[in-house]
C-alpha positions as CSV (number, residue, x, y, z in Angstrom):
1,M,19.7,19.3,1.6
2,V,19.4,15.8,0.1
3,G,21.0,14.5,-3.0
4,P,19.4,12.5,-5.5
5,T,19.8,8.9,-5.9
6,T,20.7,9.1,-9.6
7,D,24.1,10.9,-9.0
8,T,27.1,9.1,-10.1
9,A,29.0,7.7,-6.9
10,G,31.3,10.2,-5.8
11,V,29.6,13.3,-7.7
12,W,27.1,14.7,-5.4
13,T,24.8,17.4,-6.6
14,G,22.2,19.4,-4.8
15,T,19.7,22.4,-4.8
16,C,19.6,25.0,-2.0
17,D,17.3,28.1,-1.8
18,G,19.2,31.3,-1.8
19,V,22.7,30.0,-2.4
20,T,23.9,32.0,-5.5
21,D,27.6,31.7,-5.0
22,Y,30.1,29.9,-2.8
23,V,31.3,32.5,-0.1
24,D,33.5,31.7,2.9
25,G,31.6,30.3,5.7
26,L,28.8,28.9,3.7
27,T,27.6,26.0,6.0
28,I,25.1,23.5,4.6
29,I,23.9,19.8,5.7
30,Y,24.1,17.4,2.7
31,V,22.5,13.9,2.8
32,P,24.2,11.9,0.2
33,G,22.0,9.6,-2.1
34,V,24.9,8.0,-3.4
35,A,28.2,6.7,-1.9
36,G,31.4,8.8,-2.2
37,V,34.4,7.3,-3.8
38,S,37.9,6.4,-3.0
39,G,39.4,8.9,-5.2
40,G,37.7,12.0,-3.7
41,T,34.1,13.2,-3.7
42,T,33.0,16.6,-5.1
43,L,29.7,18.7,-4.3
44,N,28.1,20.6,-6.8
45,I,25.5,23.1,-5.3
46,N,22.7,24.7,-7.7
47,G,25.2,24.1,-10.7
48,L,27.5,26.5,-9.5
49,G,30.5,24.0,-10.0
50,A,31.7,21.0,-8.4
51,R,34.2,21.4,-5.3
52,T,36.4,18.9,-3.8
53,C,35.2,17.8,-0.3
54,Y,37.8,17.5,2.6
55,Y,37.6,15.5,5.7
56,T,40.4,17.5,7.3
57,N,42.1,20.5,6.0
58,S,44.0,18.4,3.1
59,S,42.4,15.2,3.3
60,K,39.8,14.4,0.5
61,L,36.7,13.1,1.6
62,T,36.2,9.6,-0.1
63,T,34.0,6.7,1.6
64,H,34.1,8.1,5.1
65,F,30.2,8.4,5.3
66,A,27.3,6.1,4.5
67,V,24.7,7.0,2.0
68,N,21.7,8.8,3.7
69,T,24.3,10.1,6.6
70,P,24.0,13.9,7.1
71,I,27.2,15.5,6.6
72,M,28.0,19.3,7.8
73,F,30.1,21.1,4.9
74,T,31.5,24.5,5.4
75,Y,33.3,26.3,2.7
């Protein structure tokens, strides 16, 4: 899933066919169109609501990845 370049930095969105809810084990590869931010980054798939992204169990994803770098997320 490729994020739009019109997103606000740190507020990532995207659409993914077949995703109707965030369920444990949901795994997607997301390519951000804009940068993350130092305060923490969120991802909102199909308008289901923004979820905070984590780099490790408790460390929020901030500016760890460059724009256009594929990132694998598991819910």
